[in-house]
RODO-2510 file (C-alpha; in nm, 4 decimals, decimal comma):
residues 465
     n   res          X          Y          Z
     1     x     8,2406     2,4169    -6,1732
     2     x     8,5923     2,5547    -6,1260
     3     x     8,8431     2,2895    -6,1001
     4     x     9,0085     2,4390    -5,8058
     5     x     8,7024     2,4329    -5,6266
     6     x     8,5831     2,0881    -5,6988
     7     x     8,8926     1,9576    -5,5991
     8     x     8,8675     2,1643    -5,2767
     9     x     8,5256     1,9983    -5,2441
    10     x     8,6404     1,6373    -5,2623
    11     x     8,7991     1,6178    -4,9063
    12     x     8,5154     1,8028    -4,7466
    13     x     8,2595     1,5555    -4,9104
    14     x     8,4866     1,2828    -4,7919
    15     x     8,4904     1,3865    -4,4266
    16     x     8,1200     1,4518    -4,4510
    17     x     8,0667     1,0911    -4,5732
    18     x     8,2708     0,9496    -4,3145
    19     x     8,0967     1,0920    -4,0231
    20     x     7,7860     0,9812    -4,1799
    21     x     7,9159     0,6304    -4,1991
    22     x     8,0110     0,6274    -3,8273
    23     x     7,6820     0,7988    -3,7114
    24     x     7,5113     0,5269    -3,8972
    25     x     7,6842     0,2434    -3,7538
    26     x     7,6042     0,3959    -3,3997
    27     x     7,2374     0,4210    -3,4853
    28     x     7,2211     0,0732    -3,6400
    29     x     7,3187    -0,0770    -3,2991
    30     x     6,9599    -0,0239    -3,1693
    31     x     6,6394    -0,1345    -3,3465
    32     x     6,4853     0,1903    -3,2346
    33     x     6,7228     0,4175    -3,4321
    34     x     6,8037     0,1547    -3,7109
    35     x     6,5741     0,3244    -3,9854
    36     x     6,7360     0,6485    -3,9239
    37     x     7,0959     0,4916    -3,9192
    38     x     7,0031     0,3511    -4,2455
    39     x     6,9087     0,6783    -4,3930
    40     x     7,2094     0,8443    -4,2588
    41     x     7,4138     0,5902    -4,4182
    42     x     7,2584     0,6350    -4,7547
    43     x     7,3174     0,9946    -4,7524
    44     x     7,6698     0,9613    -4,6608
    45     x     7,7139     0,7302    -4,9636
    46     x     7,5440     0,9787    -5,1802
    47     x     7,7845     1,2419    -5,0725
    48     x     8,0622     1,0226    -5,1187
    49     x     7,9633     0,9281    -5,4532
    50     x     7,8998     1,3184    -5,5645
    51     x     8,2498     1,4028    -5,4145
    52     x     8,4028     1,1147    -5,6186
    53     x     8,2681     1,2405    -5,9371
    54     x     8,4273     1,5825    -5,9088
    55     x     8,7881     1,4197    -5,9521
    56     x     8,9653     1,5645    -6,2263
    57     x     9,0738     1,2333    -6,3595
    58     x     8,7116     1,1743    -6,4893
    59     x     8,7267     1,2743    -6,8542
    60     x     8,3731     1,1403    -6,9556
    61     x     8,0650     1,0341    -6,7706
    62     x     7,9207     0,8341    -7,0358
    63     x     8,0051     0,5051    -6,8792
    64     x     7,9457     0,6278    -6,5124
    65     x     7,5908     0,7410    -6,6457
    66     x     7,5232     0,4026    -6,7816
    67     x     7,6474     0,2316    -6,4549
    68     x     7,4163     0,4746    -6,2456
    69     x     7,1052     0,3953    -6,4631
    70     x     7,1762     0,0282    -6,4435
    71     x     7,2533     0,0153    -6,0870
    72     x     6,9659     0,2027    -5,9735
    73     x     6,7379    -0,0141    -6,1878
    74     x     6,8679    -0,3217    -6,0267
    75     x     6,8806    -0,1760    -5,6965
    76     x     6,5261    -0,0423    -5,7101
    77     x     6,4053    -0,3750    -5,8315
    78     x     6,5588    -0,5693    -5,5565
    79     x     6,4117    -0,3376    -5,2958
    80     x     6,0647    -0,3419    -5,4175
    81     x     6,0336    -0,7094    -5,5183
    82     x     6,2630    -0,9072    -5,2756
    83     x     6,0714    -0,9940    -4,9627
    84     x     6,2107    -0,9100    -4,6235
    85     x     6,2014    -1,2818    -4,5691
    86     x     6,4841    -1,2914    -4,8270
    87     x     6,6888    -1,0306    -4,6667
    88     x     6,9750    -1,2790    -4,5947
    89     x     6,9921    -1,3887    -4,9624
    90     x     6,9870    -1,0295    -5,0837
    91     x     7,2675    -0,9460    -4,8608
    92     x     7,4955    -1,2369    -4,9522
    93     x     7,4214    -1,1396    -5,3200
    94     x     7,5149    -0,7681    -5,2406
    95     x     7,8470    -0,8780    -5,0724
    96     x     7,9038    -1,1030    -5,3874
    97     x     7,8897    -0,8093    -5,6361
    98     x     8,0738    -0,5746    -5,3819
    99     x     8,3670    -0,8080    -5,3764
   100     x     8,3641    -0,8563    -5,7567
   101     x     8,3591    -0,4882    -5,8065
   102     x     8,6568    -0,4359    -5,5695
   103     x     8,8537    -0,7159    -5,7357
   104     x     8,7942    -0,5770    -6,0954
   105     x     8,9066    -0,2217    -5,9867
   106     x     9,2152    -0,3936    -5,8601
   107     x     9,2657    -0,5735    -6,1770
   108     x     9,2036    -0,2502    -6,3795
   109     x     9,4513    -0,0492    -6,1551
   110     x     9,7251    -0,3340    -6,2068
   111     x     9,7073    -0,2901    -6,5738
   112     x     9,6792     0,0878    -6,5699
   113     x     9,9982     0,1486    -6,3501
   114     x    10,2048    -0,1301    -6,5243
   115     x    10,5209    -0,2913    -6,4025
   116     x    10,6416     0,0082    -6,1872
   117     x    10,3788    -0,0124    -5,9230
   118     x    10,5359     0,1088    -5,5877
   119     x    10,5430    -0,1851    -5,3463
   120     x    10,2957    -0,0537    -5,1065
   121     x    10,0285     0,0141    -5,3883
   122     x    10,0824    -0,3425    -5,5116
   123     x    10,0294    -0,4933    -5,1796
   124     x     9,7178    -0,3029    -5,1341
   125     x     9,6192    -0,4041    -5,5031
   126     x     9,6967    -0,7811    -5,4307
   127     x     9,4776    -0,7614    -5,1088
   128     x     9,1933    -0,6116    -5,2954
   129     x     9,2059    -0,8603    -5,5731
   130     x     9,2357    -1,1596    -5,3357
   131     x     8,9722    -1,0894    -5,1084
   132     x     8,7518    -0,9639    -5,3586
   133     x     8,7273    -1,2428    -5,5568
   134     x     8,7201    -1,4710    -5,2357
   135     x     8,4191    -1,2580    -5,1075
   136     x     8,2571    -1,2856    -5,4652
   137     x     8,2390    -1,6659    -5,4676
   138     x     8,2156    -1,7195    -5,0895
   139     x     7,8923    -1,4882    -5,0916
   140     x     7,7505    -1,6653    -5,3914
   141     x     7,8049    -2,0054    -5,2162
   142     x     7,6206    -1,8552    -4,9081
   143     x     7,3390    -1,7237    -5,1243
   144     x     7,3047    -2,0781    -5,2958
   145     x     7,2896    -2,2332    -4,9506
   146     x     7,0471    -1,9841    -4,7977
   147     x     6,8098    -2,0043    -5,1330
   148     x     6,8395    -2,3879    -5,1303
   149     x     7,0179    -2,3859    -5,4681
   150     x     7,2887    -2,5915    -5,2928
   151     x     7,2416    -2,7986    -4,9971
   152     x     7,2481    -2,6361    -4,6447
   153     x     7,4326    -2,9359    -4,4852
   154     x     7,8284    -2,9269    -4,4646
   155     x     8,0020    -3,0853    -4,7484
   156     x     8,3152    -3,2203    -4,6351
   157     x     8,6057    -3,4099    -4,7968
   158     x     8,9284    -3,5597    -4,6708
   159     x     9,1953    -3,2904    -4,5718
   160     x     8,9620    -3,0192    -4,6392
   161     x     9,1157    -2,7839    -4,3808
   162     x     9,4639    -2,8508    -4,4693
   163     x     9,3837    -2,8168    -4,8468
   164     x     9,1905    -2,4510    -4,7810
   165     x     9,4465    -2,3320    -4,5468
   166     x     9,7301    -2,4288    -4,7690
   167     x     9,5683    -2,2480    -5,0864
   168     x     9,5066    -1,9413    -4,8626
   169     x     9,8678    -1,9115    -4,7556
   170     x     9,9954    -1,9860    -5,1038
   171     x     9,7900    -1,6880    -5,2331
   172     x     9,9783    -1,4727    -4,9578
   173     x    10,3195    -1,6073    -5,0501
   174     x    10,2396    -1,5151    -5,4055
   175     x    10,0982    -1,1945    -5,3186
   176     x    10,4657    -1,1109    -5,1330
   177     x    10,6392    -1,2376    -5,4684
   178     x    10,4153    -1,0099    -5,6655
   179     x    10,4910    -0,7224    -5,4401
   180     x    10,8826    -0,7827    -5,4907
   181     x    10,8189    -0,7860    -5,8599
   182     x    10,4855    -0,6610    -6,0040
   183     x    10,5903    -0,7766    -6,3687
   184     x    10,4688    -1,1362    -6,2737
   185     x    10,1336    -1,1045    -6,4569
   186     x    10,0793    -1,4858    -6,4472
   187     x    10,1230    -1,4845    -6,0472
   188     x     9,8954    -1,2032    -6,0152
   189     x     9,6243    -1,3950    -6,1937
   190     x     9,7195    -1,7173    -6,0039
   191     x     9,6494    -1,5325    -5,6952
   192     x     9,3192    -1,3940    -5,7839
   193     x     9,2139    -1,7412    -5,9179
   194     x     9,3038    -1,8807    -5,5790
   195     x     9,0757    -1,6261    -5,4168
   196     x     8,7811    -1,7541    -5,6308
   197     x     8,8712    -2,1332    -5,5451
   198     x     8,8929    -2,0369    -5,1529
   199     x     8,5832    -1,8516    -5,1571
   200     x     8,4020    -2,1724    -5,2964
   201     x     8,5694    -2,4379    -5,0820
   202     x     8,5711    -2,2538    -4,7585
   203     x     8,1917    -2,1934    -4,7560
   204     x     8,0982    -2,5589    -4,8778
   205     x     8,1807    -2,7233    -4,5610
   206     x     7,9924    -2,4842    -4,3328
   207     x     7,6254    -2,5757    -4,2516
   208     x     7,3282    -2,3826    -4,2582
   209     x     7,3264    -2,3265    -3,8470
   210     x     7,6626    -2,1125    -3,9062
   211     x     7,5236    -1,8846    -4,2265
   212     x     7,4754    -1,5992    -4,0008
   213     x     7,8365    -1,5935    -3,9063
   214     x     7,9568    -1,6624    -4,2337
   215     x     7,7656    -1,3700    -4,3941
   216     x     7,9147    -1,1576    -4,1294
   217     x     8,2659    -1,2577    -4,2072
   218     x     8,2167    -1,2074    -4,5768
   219     x     8,1020    -0,8720    -4,4855
   220     x     8,4080    -0,8302    -4,3198
   221     x     8,6244    -0,9469    -4,6329
   222     x     8,4411    -0,7020    -4,8339
   223     x     8,5293    -0,4329    -4,6159
   224     x     8,8949    -0,5178    -4,6022
   225     x     8,8805    -0,5451    -4,9897
   226     x     8,7285    -0,1767    -4,9949
   227     x     8,9796    -0,0473    -4,7686
   228     x     9,2701    -0,1877    -4,9774
   229     x     9,0936    -0,0300    -5,2927
   230     x     9,1064     0,2979    -5,0914
   231     x     9,4948     0,2668    -5,0327
   232     x     9,5553     0,1701    -5,3882
   233     x     9,3351     0,4566    -5,5270
   234     x     9,4516     0,7158    -5,2442
   235     x     9,0884     0,7532    -5,1749
   236     x     9,0325     0,8381    -4,7987
   237     x     8,6530     0,7638    -4,7681
   238     x     8,7092     0,4205    -4,9110
   239     x     8,9723     0,3583    -4,6478
   240     x     8,7681     0,4895    -4,3649
   241     x     8,4333     0,2841    -4,4920
   242     x     8,6195    -0,0117    -4,5498
   243     x     8,7808    -0,0202    -4,2271
   244     x     8,4622     0,0523    -4,0489
   245     x     8,2738    -0,2238    -4,2524
   246     x     8,5817    -0,4755    -4,1845
   247     x     8,6082    -0,4244    -3,8194
   248     x     8,2279    -0,4251    -3,7609
   249     x     8,1818    -0,7472    -3,9670
   250     x     8,4443    -0,9379    -3,7648
   251     x     8,3359    -0,8066    -3,4333
   252     x     7,9815    -0,9014    -3,5407
   253     x     8,1144    -1,2740    -3,6382
   254     x     8,2727    -1,3039    -3,3003
   255     x     7,9711    -1,2254    -3,1171
   256     x     7,7652    -1,4392    -3,3214
   257     x     7,9825    -1,7197    -3,2413
   258     x     7,9914    -1,6270    -2,8665
   259     x     7,6101    -1,6368    -2,8797
   260     x     7,6256    -1,9856    -3,0107
   261     x     7,8941    -2,0701    -2,7412
   262     x     8,1241    -2,1793    -3,0084
   263     x     8,4799    -2,0756    -3,0958
   264     x     8,5410    -1,8832    -3,4172
   265     x     8,7597    -2,1407    -3,5489
   266     x     8,5003    -2,4080    -3,4918
   267     x     8,2629    -2,2228    -3,6851
   268     x     8,4813    -2,1784    -3,9762
   269     x     8,6249    -2,5423    -3,9679
   270     x     8,3849    -2,7492    -3,7558
   271     x     8,1331    -2,8449    -4,0524
   272     x     7,8750    -2,8020    -3,7974
   273     x     7,4743    -2,7679    -3,8714
   274     x     7,2295    -2,9404    -4,1036
   275     x     6,9432    -2,8853    -4,3031
   276     x     6,7062    -3,0254    -4,0158
   277     x     6,5239    -3,2672    -4,2702
   278     x     6,5579    -3,5782    -4,0828
   279     x     6,4986    -3,6475    -3,6984
   280     x     6,8012    -3,7279    -3,5030
   281     x     6,8445    -3,8610    -3,1431
   282     x     6,9517    -3,5928    -2,9211
   283     x     7,1366    -3,6472    -2,5727
   284     x     6,8122    -3,5439    -2,4105
   285     x     6,6266    -3,8335    -2,5291
   286     x     6,3658    -3,6788    -2,7341
   287     x     6,3782    -3,8948    -3,0373
   288     x     6,0870    -4,1394    -3,0747
   289     x     5,9306    -3,9565    -2,7794
   290     x     5,5677    -3,8693    -2,7601
   291     x     5,5147    -3,5187    -2,8621
   292     x     5,2217    -3,3171    -2,6903
   293     x     5,0333    -3,2390    -3,0184
   294     x     4,7368    -2,9984    -2,9776
   295     x     4,4559    -2,8730    -3,1861
   296     x     4,4128    -2,4994    -3,2498
   297     x     4,1170    -2,4918    -3,0109
   298     x     4,3425    -2,6005    -2,7201
   299     x     4,5932    -2,3434    -2,7597
   300     x     4,3442    -2,0574    -2,8180
   301     x     4,1905    -2,1605    -2,4816
   302     x     4,5533    -2,1054    -2,3284
   303     x     4,5969    -1,7678    -2,5317
   304     x     4,2737    -1,6489    -2,4275
   305     x     4,3326    -1,7114    -2,0554
   306     x     4,7045    -1,5606    -2,0600
   307     x     4,7546    -1,2307    -1,8824
   308     x     5,1130    -1,2267    -2,0020
   309     x     5,2721    -1,3393    -2,3442
   310     x     5,6073    -1,3832    -2,4683
   311     x     5,6488    -1,4494    -2,8569
   312     x     5,9809    -1,6058    -2,9618
   313     x     6,0140    -1,5823    -3,3333
   314     x     6,2429    -1,8048    -3,5441
   315     x     6,3411    -1,8784    -3,8991
   316     x     5,9930    -2,0783    -3,9567
   317     x     5,8083    -1,7415    -3,9079
   318     x     6,0354    -1,6174    -4,1932
   319     x     5,9651    -1,8869    -4,4251
   320     x     5,5763    -1,8676    -4,3788
   321     x     5,5987    -1,4862    -4,3741
   322     x     5,3856    -1,4895    -4,0672
   323     x     5,5138    -1,1731    -3,9075
   324     x     5,1960    -0,9696    -3,9666
   325     x     4,9747    -1,2402    -3,8486
   326     x     5,1694    -1,2663    -3,5290
   327     x     5,1497    -0,8877    -3,4912
   328     x     4,7734    -0,9121    -3,5509
   329     x     4,7284    -1,2004    -3,3066
   330     x     4,9254    -1,0011    -3,0176
   331     x     4,7151    -0,7037    -3,0830
   332     x     4,4064    -0,8850    -3,0552
   333     x     4,5278    -1,0156    -2,7092
   334     x     4,6277    -0,6790    -2,6095
   335     x     4,3012    -0,5571    -2,6643
   336     x     4,1592    -0,8179    -2,4185
   337     x     4,4156    -0,7251    -2,1710
   338     x     4,7159    -0,9475    -2,2259
   339     x     5,0736    -0,7855    -2,1720
   340     x     5,2945    -0,8897    -2,4844
   341     x     5,6690    -0,8945    -2,5316
   342     x     5,8890    -1,0294    -2,7977
   343     x     6,2121    -1,2369    -2,7357
   344     x     6,4719    -1,2244    -3,0052
   345     x     6,7735    -1,4415    -2,9888
   346     x     7,0918    -1,3088    -3,1558
   347     x     7,1237    -1,6217    -3,3910
   348     x     6,7551    -1,6610    -3,4616
   349     x     6,6922    -1,6713    -3,8494
   350     x     6,9641    -1,6635    -4,0991
   351     x     7,1514    -1,3429    -4,0361
   352     x     7,2121    -1,0914    -3,7507
   353     x     6,9065    -0,9095    -3,6913
   354     x     6,6855    -1,1166    -3,9057
   355     x     6,3937    -1,1378    -3,6838
   356     x     6,4113    -0,7694    -3,5723
   357     x     6,3761    -0,6692    -3,9556
   358     x     6,0780    -0,8792    -4,0012
   359     x     5,9029    -0,7624    -3,6664
   360     x     5,9744    -0,3966    -3,7657
   361     x     5,8295    -0,4641    -4,0886
   362     x     5,5098    -0,5751    -3,9159
   363     x     5,5149    -0,2633    -3,6948
   364     x     5,5749    -0,4308    -3,3787
   365     x     5,6742    -0,1587    -3,1184
   366     x     6,0436    -0,1336    -3,0372
   367     x     5,9917    -0,1233    -2,6509
   368     x     5,8213    -0,4754    -2,6881
   369     x     6,1341    -0,6258    -2,8205
   370     x     6,4016    -0,7765    -2,6009
   371     x     6,7073    -0,9712    -2,6297
   372     x     6,8018    -1,2683    -2,4318
   373     x     6,9759    -1,1000    -2,1454
   374     x     6,6757    -0,8655    -2,0729
   375     x     6,4006    -1,1168    -2,0901
   376     x     6,5313    -1,4469    -1,9792
   377     x     6,4412    -1,4149    -1,6133
   378     x     6,0897    -1,3076    -1,7099
   379     x     5,9875    -1,6563    -1,8438
   380     x     5,9199    -1,8180    -1,5124
   381     x     5,6657    -1,5447    -1,4317
   382     x     5,4989    -1,5796    -1,7824
   383     x     5,1435    -1,7223    -1,8367
   384     x     5,2022    -1,8435    -2,1881
   385     x     5,4946    -1,8340    -2,4338
   386     x     5,4388    -1,8600    -2,8225
   387     x     5,7343    -2,0290    -3,0169
   388     x     5,6725    -1,9409    -3,4116
   389     x     5,9332    -2,1402    -3,5915
   390     x     6,2223    -2,1443    -3,3441
   391     x     6,3913    -2,4364    -3,2630
   392     x     6,7504    -2,4507    -3,1304
   393     x     6,7373    -2,1358    -2,9448
   394     x     6,4560    -2,2674    -2,7008
   395     x     6,6072    -2,6240    -2,6728
   396     x     6,6815    -2,7051    -2,2941
   397     x     6,9349    -2,9406    -2,3802
   398     x     7,1740    -2,6494    -2,4221
   399     x     7,1299    -2,6174    -2,0455
   400     x     7,0855    -2,9630    -1,9201
   401     x     7,2828    -3,2024    -2,1758
   402     x     7,6503    -3,1803    -2,1446
   403     x     7,6911    -3,4150    -2,4297
   404     x     7,4795    -3,2135    -2,6621
   405     x     7,6296    -3,0051    -2,9606
   406     x     7,4834    -2,6725    -2,8462
   407     x     7,5423    -2,7385    -2,4681
   408     x     7,6405    -2,3871    -2,3195
   409     x     7,4809    -2,2103    -2,5975
   410     x     7,2571    -1,9148    -2,4453
   411     x     6,8957    -2,0318    -2,4859
   412     x     6,5629    -1,8726    -2,3690
   413     x     6,4251    -2,0339    -2,0443
   414     x     6,1056    -2,0997    -2,2529
   415     x     6,0484    -2,4409    -2,0638
   416     x     6,0130    -2,2374    -1,7293
   417     x     5,6856    -2,0683    -1,8625
   418     x     5,3447    -2,1899    -1,7215
   419     x     5,2459    -2,3053    -2,0710
   420     x     5,4476    -2,3118    -2,4039
   421     x     5,2641    -2,3063    -2,7594
   422     x     5,4825    -2,4365    -3,0421
   423     x     5,4074    -2,3404    -3,4080
   424     x     5,6112    -2,5788    -3,6507
   425     x     5,5620    -2,7108    -3,9902
   426     x     5,6616    -3,0647    -3,8872
   427     x     5,8536    -3,2410    -3,5871
   428     x     6,1897    -3,2401    -3,7788
   429     x     6,4829    -3,0944    -3,6274
   430     x     6,6505    -2,7570    -3,6484
   431     x     6,9588    -2,6532    -3,7910
   432     x     7,1861    -2,8247    -3,5348
   433     x     7,0275    -3,1482    -3,6325
   434     x     6,9062    -3,2533    -3,2892
   435     x     6,5781    -3,3259    -3,1113
   436     x     6,4462    -3,0530    -2,8761
   437     x     6,3433    -3,1602    -2,5361
   438     x     6,1019    -2,8728    -2,4910
   439     x     5,8662    -3,0521    -2,7310
   440     x     5,8118    -3,3405    -2,4880
   441     x     5,7692    -3,1278    -2,1662
   442     x     5,4325    -3,1509    -1,9868
   443     x     5,3615    -2,7665    -2,0261
   444     x     5,4455    -2,7585    -2,4018
   445     x     5,1689    -2,8105    -2,6623
   446     x     5,2650    -2,8283    -3,0455
   447     x     5,0257    -2,7017    -3,3301
   448     x     5,1798    -2,8492    -3,6592
   449     x     5,1289    -2,6710    -4,0008
   450     x     5,2285    -2,3498    -4,1746
   451     x     5,2538    -2,1016    -3,8935
   452     x     5,0560    -1,8285    -4,1054
   453     x     4,7623    -2,0220    -4,1506
   454     x     4,7603    -2,1420    -3,8007
   455     x     4,8027    -1,7995    -3,6870
   456     x     4,5118    -1,6892    -3,9031
   457     x     4,2931    -1,9322    -3,7231
   458     x     4,3999    -1,8242    -3,3867
   459     x     4,3238    -1,4749    -3,4572
   460     x     3,9526    -1,5848    -3,5767
   461     x     3,8631    -1,7965    -3,2790
   462     x     4,0343    -1,5261    -3,0227
   463     x     3,8227    -1,2701    -3,1817
   464     x     3,5129    -1,4783    -3,1349
   465     x     3,5734    -1,5248    -2,7807
***
């Protein structure tokens, strides 16, 4: 291609890519248009990559071709073999490698430009390397906690917040020194090393209950690192895409904190959340109380008589991969005349939109899925509620127990329904580590066991009625 023509195409391709990214974000705000948003975003990224490959600075495509093939194989394998229930882990891993890529580009550019780097470029490179390495190790820690390789409980130590904050600001001071004199190679790498350490130590004290917020925040860091890369390389599409990623990730993190009725600082420094492996007494007094355990037959009797049903999915549905069984059960009930809706809490699961993704995979119609503001008033008029693996988001203690750690958190008014059926593997507590008062209410029945297996039994017996 003519060099002059190729250089003229680059800014146009970047403009098209940037528009695609903005349109993708807009579409992703609605489950109904999320798939189209993903497609538009992918097209935008393809256009941006093609435009970048037209740069005259590229002398050979050998290593680019190798990277393209290797990345395509890894990405294709991840999309094919990683189940939808593991999307939080996959996203955390993607953030890790995105942050590492940005950091390594920064290191390479630092060596390429030498000691005469302009101060503005040096500042961008420094932020890129620090945030990139922090995102890399922080995302790996989040992946480990989600995967169970690292304990999901908060790991705390004396002066943890003070030491983490000190290291963070020490890195910023070093960044200023390197900007003033880029020849300090040792300081540059010390700043990068601090980013690696801060990423590990900042995520260790954060419990499993806060992983959705952590993933969103790390997404923001990755975006800021990408934007810094754009400034360092004078690449406009990286600046725009990174800014969109950084701001949207931060806003989502704040929204998630609001959904849990907790301050953003409390999420980062409060060491809240547990693995939920051992029952703990809650302010509502449910610990040691009598649970209303029921049989499959009892639950099927309630479901068969219900004219209206609301399904509340939670992380337990993801663990047992029961989304398809849920859909089959609701279709069977709809065929018998029942009206079915799905209530999805913003912090249900391990990442924002986790439940929406699983329900979409099971082909649940978008117009049957409602968020808490849209559906909370309907529980009192509903015959039956089916809670599949959800816990804290249906705990009445959030409304009635001022001493509860989740008090004030918006929760579903499940307790107001005529009948509640709870599917849980055991009576253990949820991520918040407190007992659920819903489980001892007279209108609640609990069916213990693997949710997918239990739902299959429901389906068989409902069809036989």
